[in-house]
C-alpha positions in Angstrom: -0.2 -13.4 9.0 1.1 -13.3 5.5 3.2 -10.3 4.2 0.3 -8.9 2.2 -3.1 -7.4 2.7 -6.4 -9.4 2.5 -8.3 -10.3 -0.6 -9.9 -7.1 -2.1 -13.5 -6.4 -1.3 -14.4 -5.5 -4.9 -13.2 -8.9 -6.0 -15.4 -10.5 -3.4 -18.3 -8.5 -4.8 -17.5 -9.7 -8.3 -17.8 -13.3 -7.1 -21.0 -12.8 -5.0 -22.8 -10.5 -7.5 -21.6 -10.9 -11.1 -24.3 -8.5 -12.3 -22.5 -5.6 -10.7 -19.2 -6.5 -12.3 -19.0 -3.6 -14.7 -19.9 -1.1 -12.0 -17.2 -2.5 -9.7 -14.5 -3.0 -12.2 -14.5 0.3 -14.0 -13.6 3.3 -11.8 -13.8 7.0 -12.6 -10.1 7.9 -12.6 -9.2 11.1 -10.9 -6.7 12.4 -13.4 -6.5 12.1 -17.2 -2.9 10.7 -17.2 -1.9 8.3 -19.9 0.4 5.5 -18.7 0.2 3.6 -22.0 3.4 1.6 -22.5 4.5 1.9 -19.0 5.2 -1.3 -17.0 3.9 -0.9 -13.5 4.9 -3.5 -10.8 2.6 -3.5 -7.7 3.5 -5.5 -4.7 0.7 -6.3 -2.2 -1.7 -6.3 -5.1 -3.9 -8.9 -3.5 -5.1 -6.3 -1.0 -7.7 -3.6 -1.2 -5.4 -0.6 -1.5 -2.9 -1.9 -4.0 -5.5 -4.0 -5.9 -7.3 -0.7 -6.5 -4.0 1.0 -7.6 -3.3 -1.9 -10.0 -6.7 -1.7 -11.5 -6.3 2.1 -11.9 -3.0 1.9 -13.7 -4.4 -0.8 -16.0 -7.4 1.5 -16.8 -4.9 4.3 -17.6 -3.2 2.1 -20.2 -0.3 0.6 -18.3 0.9 -3.0 -18.4 0.5 -4.1 -14.8 2.3 -6.8 -12.9 0.3 -7.6 -9.8 2.4 -9.3 -7.1 1.3 -11.0 -4.0 1.9 -14.0 -1.8 -1.8 -14.8 -2.3 -1.6 -16.1 -5.8 -5.3 -16.7 -6.1 -6.0 -13.1 -5.4 -3.7 -11.6 -8.0 -4.7 -14.2 -10.6 -8.3 -13.3 -10.1 -7.5 -9.6 -10.3 -5.6 -10.2 -13.6 -8.4 -12.3 -15.1 -11.0 -9.6 -14.2 -8.9 -6.8 -15.8 -8.1 -8.9 -18.9 -11.9 -9.5 -19.3 -12.2 -5.7 -19.6 -9.5 -5.6 -22.3 -6.8 -4.3 -20.0 -3.3 -5.6 -19.5 -2.4 -7.3 -16.2 -0.6 -10.4 -15.1 -0.7 -11.9 -11.7 2.4 -13.3 -10.0 3.0 -15.1 -6.7 5.8 -13.4 -5.0 7.1 -13.0 -1.4 8.3 -9.5 -0.8 10.7 -10.8 1.9 12.5 -13.3 -0.3 15.1 -11.9 -2.8 15.1 -15.1 -4.9 11.4 -15.1 -5.3 11.4 -11.5 -6.3 14.2 -11.9 -8.9 12.4 -14.9 -10.4 9.3 -12.8 -10.8 11.3 -9.9 -12.2 12.6 -12.1 -15.0 9.1 -13.4 -15.7 7.7 -9.8 -15.8 10.4 -8.7 -18.2 9.5 -11.6 -20.5 5.8 -11.1 -20.3 5.5 -7.3 -20.1 8.9 -5.7 -20.3 11.2 -4.0 -17.8 9.7 -2.1 -14.9 9.0 1.6 -15.3 7.1 2.2 -12.0 7.3 0.3 -8.8 4.5 0.5 -6.2 5.8 -0.9 -2.9 2.5 -1.9 -1.3 3.5 -4.9 0.8 3.1 -4.1 4.5 0.9 -4.4 7.6 0.8 -4.9 11.3 0.7 -8.0 13.5 -1.3 -8.7 16.8 1.8 -9.9 18.5 3.2 -6.3 18.2 0.1 -4.5 19.4 -0.9 -3.7 22.9 -4.4 -4.0 24.2 -4.4 -0.7 26.2 -3.6 2.8 25.1 -2.1 3.9 28.4 -0.2 1.7 30.8 -1.8 3.1 33.9 -5.2 2.1 32.5 -4.2 -1.6 31.9 -6.6 -4.2 33.2 -5.6 -7.6 34.4 -5.1 -10.0 31.5 -4.5 -7.3 28.9 -1.4 -7.4 26.7 0.7 -4.4 27.8 3.9 -2.9 26.4 5.9 -5.3 28.5 4.1 -8.3 26.8 4.9 -7.3 23.2 6.5 -10.3 21.5 10.0 -9.7 20.1 9.3 -11.9 17.2 6.1 -10.1 16.3 7.9 -6.7 16.4 10.7 -8.1 14.3 8.1 -9.4 11.8 6.4 -6.0 11.5 9.7 -4.3 10.8 10.7 -6.9 8.2 7.3 -6.9 6.6 7.2 -3.1 6.1 10.9 -2.0 5.8 12.5 -5.1 4.1 9.2 -5.6 2.2 10.0 -2.2 0.6 13.7 -2.5 0.4 14.0 -5.9 -1.2 11.5 -5.2 -4.1 13.3 -1.9 -4.7 16.6 -3.6 -4.9 15.2 -6.1 -7.4 13.0 -4.0 -9.8 15.0 -0.7 -9.8 17.7 -2.6 -11.7 15.5 -2.2 -14.7 15.2 1.6 -14.1 18.9 2.0 -13.7 19.4 0.3 -17.1 17.0 2.8 -18.7 18.1 5.8 -16.5 14.4 6.5 -15.8 11.7 5.3 -13.6 9.6 6.0 -10.5 9.3 4.4 -7.1 6.2 5.0 -4.9 6.3 3.8 -1.3 3.4 3.5 1.1 4.0 5.3 4.4 1.3 6.2 6.9 0.0 9.0 9.0 1.4 7.3 12.1 4.8 7.9 10.6 4.4 11.6 11.6 2.8 11.0 15.0 2.7 7.4 16.4 -0.7 5.9 17.2 -1.4 4.3 20.5 -1.3 0.4 20.6 0.9 -0.1 17.5 4.5 1.0 18.3 6.1 -1.4 15.9 3.9 -0.5 12.9 4.3 3.3 13.7 8.1 2.9 13.9 8.3 0.8 10.7 6.3 3.4 8.7 8.5 6.2 10.0 11.3 4.2 8.6 9.5 4.0 5.2 9.3 7.8 5.1 13.0 8.1 5.9 13.9 5.5 3.4 11.9 7.3 0.7 14.0 10.4 1.2 17.2 8.3 1.2 16.2 6.6 -2.1 15.3 9.9 -3.7 18.8 11.2 -2.9 20.6 8.0 -3.9 19.0 7.7 -7.3 18.6 11.4 -8.2 21.5 11.3 -10.6 20.2 8.1 -12.2 17.0 9.6 -13.6 14.8 7.8 -10.9 12.4 9.6 -8.6 11.1 8.2 -5.3 8.1 9.5 -3.4 5.5 8.1 -1.0 1.9 8.6 0.0 0.8 8.6 3.7 -2.8 7.4 3.7 -5.1 8.4 6.6 -7.6 6.0 8.1 -9.1 3.6 5.7 -11.4 0.7 6.4 -10.1 -2.7 5.3 -10.5 -6.3 6.3 -7.3 -5.9 8.2 -8.5 -3.2 10.6 -12.3 -3.6 10.5 -12.5 -5.3 13.8 -10.6 -2.4 15.4 -13.0 0.2 13.9 -16.4 -1.5 14.1 -18.2 -3.7 16.5 -19.9 -6.9 15.4 -23.2 -5.1 15.0 -21.7 -2.5 12.7 -21.5 0.4 15.1 -18.2 2.3 15.5 -15.9 1.3 18.3 -14.6 3.9 20.8 -11.3 4.0 18.7 -13.3 4.8 15.6 -15.0 7.7 17.5 -11.6 9.1 18.5 -10.4 8.9 14.9 -13.3 10.6 13.4 -13.3 13.3 16.1 -9.7 14.0 15.2 -10.4 14.1 11.5 -11.6 17.5 10.2 -13.6 16.0 7.4 -15.2 13.7 9.9 -14.9 10.5 7.8 -12.6 7.7 6.7 -10.7 7.9 3.5 -11.8 5.6 0.6 -9.1 3.6 -1.3 -10.0 5.3 -4.6 -9.2 8.7 -3.0 -5.5 7.7 -2.9 -5.4 7.5 -6.7 -5.1 11.2 -7.5 -1.9 11.5 -5.4 -0.6 8.2 -6.8 -1.1 9.2 -10.4 0.4 12.6 -9.9 3.5 11.4 -8.1 4.1 8.6 -10.7 3.7 10.8 -13.8 7.0 12.0 -15.1 5.5 15.1 -16.6 3.3 16.3 -13.8 5.9 15.5 -11.0 9.2 15.7 -13.0 10.9 17.8 -10.3 9.2 16.1 -7.3 11.2 13.5 -5.4 11.6 12.7 -1.7 8.1 13.8 -0.9 5.7 12.0 1.4 2.2 13.1 0.5 -0.5 12.9 3.3 -3.9 11.8 2.0 -5.8 11.8 5.3 -9.0 13.9 5.3 -7.1 16.6 7.3 -6.0 14.3 10.2 -2.4 15.6 10.3 -3.6 19.3 10.2 -5.8 19.1 13.3 -4.4 19.9 16.7 -7.5 18.6 18.6 -8.8 22.1 19.4 
């Protein structure tokens, strides 16, 4: 598993059905915020969530640097946005390698300018750090239980999510310190509040991201830099589709549990994150907001189950 999310679905649709290109590429942005002149660096931009964010910032006037280990994905993203007259450059980068990140930072500075907004989108889970059963007493023979979790897989998940946020922050926030202004946005999760069954490493790693967001907000408060996070609810992506839907397209038992525990009774769409993202990254709208983790979850965190 690479340290980034899969190739965006809307890019795949562009390739399979070019006639729908305009419809797919141009979103209705949720807020009328002008990011013209801002340089926005997005890690994990080869994935659905952060690819959508990169596209939205470009549509709002920003100069976007789309970073991902999947170079093909971000180059395709950049080409599509440039075809619409927007500003975006794609860069191959490994969020877990400081040397790679610093080399990209220098290239971004040369191409677009110093970073104003950093979206830390690199992250994900790994099957080696996931159990097959929700409750140990229900484990069947041959299933991977808590006692079978692979230490290397757990270590990878923590590195991918925590260091995959820490290292890009160490790299690109240097630009913000120089200017004494800037914004960091991290991607936490609803399971940072209450852990989900089967994925102990991912839940713990995202809890660390929420904590780190508060730490960064405090650390850089006197430097003119704000740091917040969003905590998305359940979204459907290539990464989790097999957990949520059977091969025939019907919901799995896990999907039914999720939807029964979500007051709005549905999954969140990636574009529904954009209102919160834009708000938190806008220096006028959120000038006094730092250290916040904003749930965008269709009510999941508010529901007690009764």
